[in-house]
C-alpha positions as CSV (number, residue, x, y, z in Angstrom):
1,M,-5.8,-7.0,29.6
2,T,-4.8,-10.4,28.4
3,S,-1.3,-11.7,29.6
4,E,1.1,-13.6,27.5
5,A,0.5,-16.7,29.6
6,E,-3.2,-16.7,28.7
7,L,-2.7,-16.6,25.0
8,S,-3.6,-19.8,23.3
9,V,-2.6,-21.6,20.1
10,M,-3.6,-24.8,18.4
11,V,-1.1,-26.6,16.1
12,V,-2.8,-28.9,13.5
13,D,-0.4,-31.3,11.6
14,D,-0.4,-34.9,10.9
15,E,3.4,-35.1,11.3
16,P,4.3,-35.8,14.8
17,G,7.8,-34.2,14.5
18,I,6.3,-31.0,13.1
19,R,3.8,-30.8,15.9
20,T,6.6,-31.3,18.6
21,A,8.7,-28.6,17.1
22,L,6.0,-26.1,16.8
23,R,4.7,-26.9,20.3
24,A,8.2,-26.3,21.7
25,N,8.6,-23.1,19.8
26,F,5.4,-21.7,21.0
27,L,6.0,-22.7,24.6
28,R,9.3,-20.9,24.6
29,H,7.4,-17.7,23.7
30,G,4.9,-18.0,26.5
31,W,1.8,-19.4,24.7
32,N,-0.6,-22.2,25.9
33,V,-0.5,-24.9,23.2
34,E,-2.8,-27.6,22.1
35,T,-2.1,-30.0,19.3
36,A,-4.2,-31.9,16.8
37,S,-3.2,-34.6,14.2
38,C,-6.1,-34.2,11.9
39,V,-9.0,-32.1,10.8
40,R,-11.5,-34.1,13.0
41,D,-9.3,-33.7,16.0
42,A,-9.0,-30.0,15.4
43,R,-12.7,-29.5,15.0
44,R,-13.1,-31.2,18.3
45,H,-10.9,-28.7,20.0
46,I,-12.5,-25.8,18.2
47,D,-16.0,-26.7,19.7
48,T,-14.8,-26.7,23.2
49,R,-12.7,-23.6,23.4
50,V,-11.6,-20.3,21.7
51,F,-8.0,-20.0,20.6
52,D,-6.2,-16.8,19.9
53,L,-4.1,-18.4,17.0
54,V,-4.4,-21.6,14.9
55,V,-1.5,-22.8,12.9
56,T,-2.5,-25.6,10.6
57,D,-1.0,-27.8,7.8
58,V,-2.7,-27.6,4.5
59,R,-2.9,-31.2,3.6
60,M,-4.0,-33.8,6.0
61,P,-5.4,-37.3,5.5
62,D,-9.0,-36.3,6.4
63,G,-9.2,-32.8,5.0
64,T,-7.3,-29.5,4.5
65,G,-6.2,-26.6,6.5
66,I,-8.8,-24.5,4.7
67,D,-11.4,-26.9,6.3
68,V,-9.8,-26.1,9.7
69,M,-9.8,-22.3,8.8
70,Q,-13.4,-22.3,8.0
71,A,-14.3,-24.1,11.1
72,V,-12.4,-21.6,13.0
73,R,-13.9,-18.6,11.3
74,K,-17.5,-20.0,12.1
75,A,-16.6,-20.5,15.8
76,S,-14.4,-17.4,16.4
77,P,-14.0,-14.8,13.7
78,T,-11.2,-13.0,15.6
79,T,-9.0,-16.0,15.8
80,G,-5.9,-15.7,13.6
81,V,-5.0,-18.6,11.2
82,I,-1.6,-19.3,9.8
83,L,-1.4,-22.1,7.0
84,L,1.7,-24.4,6.5
85,T,2.5,-26.5,3.5
86,A,5.2,-28.6,2.0
87,F,3.9,-28.0,-1.5
88,G,3.5,-24.3,-1.8
89,S,1.6,-22.9,-4.8
90,V,0.5,-19.4,-5.8
91,P,-3.2,-20.5,-6.3
92,E,-3.4,-22.0,-2.9
93,A,-1.8,-19.1,-1.3
94,V,-4.1,-16.6,-3.0
95,D,-7.1,-18.6,-2.0
96,A,-5.9,-18.8,1.6
97,M,-5.3,-15.0,1.8
98,R,-8.7,-14.2,0.2
99,D,-10.3,-16.6,2.9
100,G,-8.7,-14.4,5.6
101,A,-5.4,-16.3,6.5
102,L,-2.8,-14.2,8.3
103,D,0.1,-15.8,6.6
104,Y,1.0,-18.8,4.3
105,L,4.3,-20.5,5.1
106,T,6.2,-23.2,3.2
107,K,8.1,-26.0,5.0
108,P,10.8,-26.2,6.3
109,I,9.1,-23.7,8.6
110,P,10.8,-20.4,9.0
111,F,10.3,-19.8,12.7
112,D,11.3,-16.3,12.8
113,R,8.6,-15.4,10.4
114,L,6.2,-17.6,12.1
115,Q,6.8,-15.8,15.4
116,A,6.6,-12.4,13.7
117,T,3.0,-13.1,12.6
118,A,2.3,-14.6,16.0
119,A,3.6,-11.5,17.7
120,Q,1.1,-9.4,15.8
121,V,-1.6,-11.7,17.3
122,M,-0.2,-11.3,20.8
123,R,0.0,-7.6,20.6
124,Q,-3.6,-7.3,19.4
125,A,-4.7,-9.7,22.2
126,K,-3.0,-7.5,24.8
127,G,-4.5,-4.4,23.5
128,T,-1.0,-2.8,22.4
129,Q,-1.3,-2.9,18.7
130,I,2.0,-1.4,17.8
131,A,3.6,-1.9,14.3
132,D,7.0,-3.5,14.4
133,P,9.5,-1.2,12.6
134,E,11.5,-4.2,11.4
135,L,8.4,-5.7,9.8
136,V,6.8,-2.6,8.4
137,G,9.8,-0.4,7.1
138,D,8.7,3.2,6.7
139,I,5.0,2.6,7.3
140,I,4.1,4.3,10.7
141,G,1.1,3.5,12.7
142,E,-0.7,1.4,15.3
143,S,-4.4,1.3,14.2
144,P,-5.9,-2.1,13.7
145,M,-7.0,-1.3,10.2
146,L,-3.3,-0.6,9.2
147,L,-2.0,-3.7,11.0
148,R,-4.5,-5.8,9.2
149,A,-3.5,-4.4,5.9
150,L,0.1,-5.1,6.7
151,Q,-0.7,-8.7,7.7
152,R,-2.2,-9.3,4.4
153,A,0.6,-7.6,2.7
154,R,3.1,-9.9,4.5
155,A,1.0,-12.9,3.3
156,A,1.0,-11.7,-0.2
157,A,4.9,-11.3,-0.1
158,A,5.2,-15.0,0.6
159,T,4.1,-15.7,-2.9
160,D,4.8,-14.4,-6.5
161,A,1.1,-13.6,-7.2
162,D,0.6,-10.1,-8.7
163,V,-0.9,-7.5,-6.3
164,L,-3.3,-4.6,-6.9
165,I,-3.3,-1.8,-4.3
166,E,-6.3,0.4,-4.4
167,A,-6.2,3.4,-2.0
168,E,-6.4,7.1,-1.8
169,S,-3.5,9.4,-2.8
170,G,-1.1,10.0,0.0
171,T,-1.8,6.9,2.1
172,G,1.5,5.2,1.3
173,K,0.7,2.8,-1.5
174,E,4.3,2.9,-2.8
175,L,5.6,2.2,0.7
176,L,3.4,-0.8,0.9
177,A,4.7,-2.1,-2.5
178,R,8.3,-1.7,-1.2
179,F,7.4,-3.5,1.9
180,I,5.9,-6.4,0.0
181,H,9.2,-6.5,-2.1
182,D,11.4,-6.3,0.9
183,T,9.8,-9.2,2.8
184,S,9.7,-11.3,-0.3
185,R,12.2,-13.9,-1.8
186,R,13.0,-11.2,-4.4
187,R,14.2,-8.8,-1.9
188,D,17.8,-8.8,-3.0
189,E,16.7,-8.2,-6.7
190,P,15.7,-4.8,-8.3
191,F,12.6,-2.9,-7.3
192,V,11.5,-0.7,-10.2
193,A,8.8,1.8,-10.2
194,V,7.2,3.6,-13.2
195,N,4.6,6.2,-12.8
196,C,2.1,5.6,-15.5
197,A,0.6,9.0,-15.1
198,A,3.9,11.0,-15.2
199,V,5.4,9.4,-18.3
200,P,3.9,11.1,-21.6
201,E,1.6,8.8,-23.3
202,A,3.8,8.7,-26.5
203,L,6.8,7.4,-24.5
204,L,5.1,5.1,-22.0
205,E,5.4,2.0,-24.3
206,S,9.0,2.5,-24.8
207,E,9.5,3.2,-21.1
208,L,7.8,0.0,-20.2
209,F,9.1,-2.4,-22.9
210,G,12.2,-0.6,-24.3
211,H,13.1,0.0,-27.9
212,G,15.5,-1.2,-30.7
213,K,17.9,1.0,-32.6
214,G,16.0,3.1,-35.1
215,A,12.6,2.2,-33.6
216,F,11.8,6.0,-33.9
217,T,13.3,9.3,-34.4
218,G,16.2,9.7,-31.9
219,A,16.5,6.0,-31.0
220,L,20.1,5.8,-31.7
221,S,20.8,2.8,-29.8
222,P,18.9,0.0,-28.1
223,K,17.3,0.7,-24.7
224,P,15.8,-1.9,-22.2
225,G,12.5,-1.0,-20.6
226,K,11.4,-1.2,-17.0
227,F,10.3,-4.8,-17.6
228,E,13.8,-5.9,-18.4
229,V,15.4,-3.7,-15.6
230,A,13.2,-5.4,-13.0
231,N,14.0,-8.9,-14.2
232,G,14.2,-11.1,-11.2
233,G,12.6,-8.6,-8.9
234,T,9.5,-6.4,-8.6
235,L,8.0,-3.9,-11.1
236,L,5.6,-1.3,-9.7
237,L,3.0,0.0,-12.1
238,D,2.1,3.3,-10.2
239,E,-1.4,4.9,-11.0
240,I,-2.2,2.0,-13.4
241,G,-5.5,3.7,-14.0
242,E,-3.8,6.2,-16.2
243,M,-2.6,3.5,-18.6
244,P,-3.8,4.4,-22.1
245,L,-6.4,2.0,-23.5
246,N,-4.3,1.4,-26.7
247,L,-1.4,0.3,-24.6
248,Q,-3.4,-2.1,-22.4
249,P,-3.4,-5.2,-24.7
250,K,0.4,-5.2,-24.9
251,L,0.5,-4.9,-21.1
252,L,-2.0,-7.7,-20.7
253,R,0.1,-10.0,-22.9
254,A,3.3,-9.2,-21.1
255,L,1.5,-10.0,-17.7
256,Q,0.1,-13.3,-18.9
257,E,3.1,-14.5,-20.7
258,R,6.0,-12.6,-19.0
259,E,7.1,-12.0,-22.5
260,F,7.1,-8.9,-24.8
261,E,9.0,-7.3,-27.6
262,R,10.9,-4.2,-27.6
263,L,9.6,-1.4,-29.9
264,G,11.0,-1.9,-33.3
265,E,12.1,-5.5,-32.6
266,A,10.5,-8.8,-33.3
267,R,12.6,-10.9,-30.9
268,P,10.7,-11.8,-27.8
269,V,12.1,-11.0,-24.4
270,R,11.2,-13.2,-21.4
271,V,11.4,-12.0,-17.8
272,D,10.7,-13.3,-14.2
273,I,9.1,-10.5,-12.4
274,R,6.4,-9.8,-9.8
275,I,3.9,-7.1,-10.7
276,I,2.4,-4.6,-8.0
277,A,-0.1,-2.1,-9.4
278,T,-1.4,0.8,-7.5
279,T,-4.3,3.2,-8.1
280,N,-6.2,6.0,-6.3
281,V,-9.4,5.3,-8.4
282,S,-11.5,2.3,-8.5
283,L,-10.5,0.2,-11.5
284,E,-13.7,-1.7,-11.4
285,A,-15.6,1.5,-11.8
286,M,-13.3,2.3,-14.8
287,V,-14.1,-0.9,-16.3
288,D,-17.9,-0.2,-16.0
289,R,-17.3,3.2,-17.8
290,G,-15.2,1.5,-20.5
291,Q,-12.0,3.3,-19.4
292,F,-10.1,0.1,-18.5
293,R,-10.1,-3.3,-20.0
294,T,-12.0,-6.0,-18.1
295,D,-9.4,-8.7,-18.7
296,L,-6.5,-6.6,-17.6
297,F,-8.3,-5.6,-14.4
298,Y,-8.8,-9.3,-13.5
299,R,-5.2,-10.1,-14.4
300,L,-4.0,-7.5,-12.0
301,N,-6.5,-8.2,-9.2
302,V,-5.0,-11.4,-8.2
303,I,-4.4,-10.3,-4.6
304,P,-6.3,-7.1,-3.8
305,L,-5.0,-4.9,-1.0
306,T,-5.9,-1.5,0.4
307,L,-4.6,1.1,2.9
308,P,-7.0,3.1,5.3
309,P,-7.2,6.8,4.7
310,L,-5.9,9.0,7.5
311,R,-9.4,10.1,8.5
312,E,-10.1,6.4,9.4
313,R,-6.8,6.2,11.6
314,R,-6.8,9.5,13.5
315,D,-5.1,7.8,16.5
316,D,-2.1,7.4,14.3
317,I,-1.8,11.2,13.7
318,P,0.2,11.9,16.9
319,V,2.8,9.2,16.1
320,L,3.1,10.2,12.6
321,A,3.5,13.9,13.6
322,L,6.3,13.0,15.9
323,H,7.9,10.9,13.1
324,F,7.9,13.9,10.7
325,A,9.1,16.2,13.4
326,N,12.1,14.0,14.1
327,K,12.8,13.5,10.3
328,F,12.7,17.1,9.2
329,A,14.3,18.5,12.4
330,A,17.2,16.2,11.7
331,L,17.3,17.4,8.0
332,Q,17.3,21.0,9.2
333,G,19.9,20.4,12.0
334,R,17.6,21.5,14.7
335,T,16.2,20.0,17.9
336,T,13.1,18.1,17.6
337,P,10.3,20.4,18.8
338,Q,7.9,19.6,21.6
339,L,4.5,18.9,20.3
340,H,1.9,20.1,22.8
341,R,-1.3,18.2,23.3
342,K,-3.4,21.1,21.9
343,F,-1.2,21.0,18.7
344,L,-1.7,17.3,18.3
345,D,-5.5,17.7,19.0
346,R,-5.7,20.3,16.2
347,L,-3.9,18.0,13.8
348,Q,-6.3,15.1,14.7
349,S,-9.2,17.4,14.1
350,Q,-8.5,18.1,10.5
351,A,-9.7,15.9,7.6
352,W,-6.3,15.8,5.7
353,P,-7.7,14.8,2.3
354,G,-4.2,14.5,1.1
355,N,-3.7,11.8,3.9
356,V,-0.2,11.0,5.4
357,R,1.5,12.9,2.5
358,E,-0.4,16.0,3.3
359,L,0.2,15.8,7.0
360,G,3.9,15.3,6.3
361,N,4.0,18.5,4.1
362,F,2.4,20.4,6.7
363,M,4.8,19.3,9.4
364,R,7.7,20.2,7.2
365,R,6.2,23.7,6.6
366,V,5.6,24.1,10.4
367,L,9.2,22.9,11.1
368,T,10.5,25.4,8.4
369,L,8.6,28.6,9.4
370,C,7.7,28.3,13.1
371,E,10.8,29.6,15.1
372,T,9.7,28.4,18.5
373,N,10.7,24.8,19.6
374,E,7.4,24.3,21.3
375,F,4.5,23.7,18.9
376,D,1.0,24.6,20.6
377,E,-2.3,25.7,19.4
378,R,-1.2,29.1,18.3
379,C,1.6,27.7,16.2
380,F,-0.9,25.4,14.6
381,E,-3.5,28.1,13.8
382,S,-0.7,30.5,12.4
383,E,0.7,27.9,9.9
384,F,-2.6,26.3,9.1
385,Q,-4.1,29.6,8.0
386,R,-1.2,30.2,5.7
387,Y,-1.3,26.7,4.5
388,Q,-5.1,26.9,3.6
389,P,-6.0,30.6,3.3
390,S,-9.5,29.9,2.5
391,V,-10.2,28.2,5.9
392,N,-11.5,31.4,7.5
393,A,-12.1,33.5,4.5
394,P,-15.6,35.2,4.2
395,R,-18.0,33.3,1.9
396,H,-18.8,35.3,-1.3
397,S,-21.7,34.8,-3.6
398,A,-21.4,33.1,-6.8
399,E,-21.9,36.4,-8.6
400,S,-19.1,38.2,-6.8
401,V,-16.6,35.5,-7.5
402,A,-17.7,34.7,-11.1
403,P,-19.8,37.3,-12.7
404,A,-22.1,36.2,-15.4
405,G,-20.8,36.2,-18.9
406,I,-17.2,35.3,-18.0
407,P,-15.9,32.5,-20.4
408,I,-15.6,29.0,-18.6
409,R,-12.1,28.7,-20.0
410,H,-11.0,31.8,-18.3
411,L,-12.4,30.8,-14.9
412,E,-10.9,27.3,-15.3
413,R,-7.4,28.7,-15.9
414,I,-7.7,31.1,-12.9
415,H,-8.9,28.2,-10.7
416,L,-5.9,26.1,-11.9
417,E,-3.4,28.8,-11.2
418,K,-4.6,29.3,-7.8
419,T,-4.8,25.7,-6.9
420,L,-1.2,25.3,-8.2
421,A,-0.1,28.2,-6.2
422,L,-1.7,26.8,-3.1
423,T,0.2,23.6,-3.5
424,D,3.5,25.4,-4.3
425,G,3.4,24.0,-7.8
426,N,3.0,20.2,-6.7
427,R,1.1,18.9,-9.5
428,T,0.2,15.6,-7.8
429,H,-1.4,17.3,-4.8
430,A,-3.1,19.8,-7.2
431,A,-4.7,17.1,-9.3
432,E,-5.9,15.5,-6.0
433,L,-7.6,18.6,-4.8
434,L,-9.1,19.2,-8.2
435,G,-10.3,15.6,-8.5
436,I,-8.6,15.0,-11.9
437,S,-5.8,12.8,-13.0
438,L,-2.2,14.0,-13.1
439,R,-2.2,13.5,-16.9
440,T,-5.2,15.7,-17.3
441,L,-3.7,18.3,-15.1
442,R,-0.6,18.2,-17.2
443,N,-2.5,18.6,-20.4
444,K,-4.4,21.6,-18.8
445,I,-1.1,23.3,-18.0
446,R,0.0,22.9,-21.6
447,E,-3.5,23.9,-23.1
448,Y,-3.6,27.1,-21.1
449,G,0.2,27.9,-21.8
450,L,1.1,27.9,-18.1
451,P,4.9,27.8,-17.5
452,P,5.7,24.0,-17.2
453,R,9.0,24.4,-15.4
454,R,7.2,26.3,-12.6
455,Y,4.7,23.3,-12.1
456,A,7.2,20.5,-12.5
């Protein structure tokens, strides 16, 4: 295990005052420090030793910080790199993050943020990768994949560049979006979210851009849209893959110009916002199928981020389970139950296709229905069988389940009702299990005349 005194950092900057200040800062936090005044000097150090971290200025007389980062990547792919600049720009920051920089800081140097990123490197080097609650908000976990995602998100937060988060449902995409907002310069401005799948297609344009008086039947007064409400802050376009094709050109123009018109009005409205879009499907694949505009995809995909599914970070399940146990026990006014090792082992053995959201729902169910204050293997088996009644159900032949001649529509309706019953009417979860979009599920509910209020 690496000790703090063994951790090494190289500071690269052509300004002696900056080098001195950074050296003193890192020495106070227990790092071994080397300094370099130019790219050539930095390369000489890189050729002779491996550093845990390199902090480098972007612009120097004989090259750039990107040159230093590329040399570091070639010599030691695991070394973290933080870039510093007195002339911050979105394109530079985007290029830096795509090349693998941990962070991109603008001078004068925010030493608290510099040390927060450096602390991530320190924890990884010591083999104790624990997410700092102050840095990650409600995102819980210790896995290297999750921490790398959070590092990239923190770097994205340092810019105003638009972000596209592609990840499976239930992994915490909105939490990551809020984390980016809360660690950005816009933190004190509005964070506004709109679910593109939940808003009826006919109303989505008005929801986004607002409308003028008399724009349509029932528009008795002007109303600002989400773009205006988010002015100065961050607008989250959740499930952007559900954006109707006919509305995508107007959205593209609004993203490019940060300007739009309300429905029924010709006066342009300008806004200063950062866009974060999320999707649980591959937008690139949708582009290939003609279901999403190519130009809109590339406009959104400035900084691509992702979150690992729960099956790829199973070691985080115990800490997540304890988090949910504490949370729901407090809501119910009861003592947090003891989670036995066998209970946690069973949690870790499950696939959890609904990811963290599904795990949280299950823990809430167990907290509600299990009377004992010690959750063991029997408690898990009892509630998991109720949670997924088909787990140990006998297998039937296709003929016994669906005799020949039954109309497909009839079978589809039965399957839809059973799935909605399994999820207690949760349409989002049901859509995930069925492999369809939320909008398609809503249309099916309407098509088959199922009671909409029951499945809200």
